[in-house]
N, C-alpha and C positions, 0 to 999 in steps of 0.2 A: 504494500500500500504506500509506504513512504517513498519507495523507488519510483512508482508511477507519478507521485506528486512532484518529485524532483524533475522528472522527464517533462511533465506538463509545464512547470515553471520555466525550465530551460528552453523549451520550444517557444513559449510566449516571449521570453527575452530575446531570442534569436529573431523572431518575427518583428519585434519592435525595433531592433537594431538595424534591420534591413531598410528602414525608411530613408528616402533620399532627402538631402537638405539643399535648398537653393536660396540664393540671394533674393530678397523681396523689396521692391521699391517701385515708385510711380512718380514721375516728374514731367513737367512741361520741358521740352528740349530733347536733344538726342542722347543724353546719358543720365544715369542716376546711380546712387550707391545706397545700400541698405543692409539690414541684418539678415542672418540666415533664418529660414523658416523650414519646419519639417513638413514634408509633403504627405498628403493623405493617400490611402490605398487607391491605386489606379493612376496616380500622378507619378509617372516614371521618368519624367524629363524636367530639366530646368529650361525655361524659355525666356526669350527676350522678344517683346512685341514693340515695334516702332510704327506709329500711325501718324500720317501726315494729313491734316485737315485743311482743305481749301474752302474758304468762305468769303465771297465777295472779292476774290483776287488775293486775299491775305492767306499766307500759309503758316501753320503752326505745327510743331511736332510734339508728340507725347510718347514717352517710353514707359513700358511696364516690364519688370522682371519678376519671375516667380515660378512656382511649380506649374507643370502642364501635363496634359495627357498626350499619348502618341497621335491621336486623331487631330488634336489642336496643332501639333508640330507638323503634321502632314499638309496642313493648309498652305503654308509658305507665303502666299501673296494673295491679297483680296483688294480689288478696286470697287468702290461703291459710289454711284452717282445719284444724288438725291434731287438733282435739278436745281434751278435758280442759283447756280454758282456754288453749290455745296457738294463737295466730293471728299471721300476719305480713301486713302490708299494705305494698306497695312501689310507689313512684312513680319515674319516670325522666324527665329532661328532657335535651335534647341541642342542640348547635349544631355548625356545620361549618367554622369557620375557626380558624386557629392561635391558641392561647392564649385562645380565646373563653370566655365565662362563660355557661352556659345559664341560662335563666329560673329563678329560685329555685323549688325543688321543694317541694311540700307533700303530705302524705298526707291524702286526703279523709276525712271522718268515716266510721266504719264503718256499713254498711247492715246492720242486724241483723234485717231482716224476712225470715223464712223464705220460700224460693221454691218449695217443694214437692219439691225434689230432696234425696236422701239419699246419703251416701257412707260406706263403712267408713273409720274413722280410728283412728290410734294413733301414739304416740310414746313414747319412754322416755328419761329423763335417764340419762346415763352408759351403761353397757352392759346395763342391765336389759332384760328381755324386755317388749315392749309388749303391752298387752291391747287387742284391737280392740273398738271400739264403733261404733255407727252414729250419725252426726251429721246434723243438718239443715243443708243449704247455705243461705246467705243472699245477698241482693243479686244480684250478677252471677256468683256461683259456680255454674256450670252443668255442670262436669265433675268426675269423680273422677280422681285421679292416683295413681300408685304410684311411690314413690322407694325404691330399695334401696341400701344401702351407707353407709359413713361419709361424712358431708359434709366439705367442704373445711375444714380447720383455719384458724384465724385470723379467723373472723368469728362473728357471733352464733349460728350453727348448730353451733358446735364441740362443744356439750354434748349434741347429739342424735345418737344412733347407731341403726342398724338399718333396718327397713323402715317406710315411712310410707304411709299412705293418707289422702287429704285431698280437700276440696272446693277447686276452683279455677276461675277464669273460663275461658271458651273462648278459644283463641288468636285474636289479631286477624287479620282477613282482608285 
């Protein structure tokens, strides 16, 4: 009985010790530093996400570092066109060892060549009602997406509320 209890405790300690640790931070700009966080089950990578927001011709970048899943890491690049001069372009890089530093991530130049696809698009700053328009999708933007509800507070999307329609790339296969 005592031996099986010791085996159970040892197994639990080994399972706990196998958790990945990644740097966690979020800043406006292309870099940030933070403390280590222990990843939860299923988060098997450390990721760096760099997002470039274009709004009314002004570009800002936001970086987030932290734990990620394999499926998040496989995304690599997403371009999203909300219409009315609002676009986000996001790149992600990952690594799979404790405290690792993923390859520096850069957002590639925008592909502004129309690809023949069109999507309804709208967004509204604050709580205004958005007015839908049809936009030309460009580059790898091959699908329309519908997002409803207030976005997560605490990131660059916090000023955008409501229902969004937009052009976005097809998910990776």
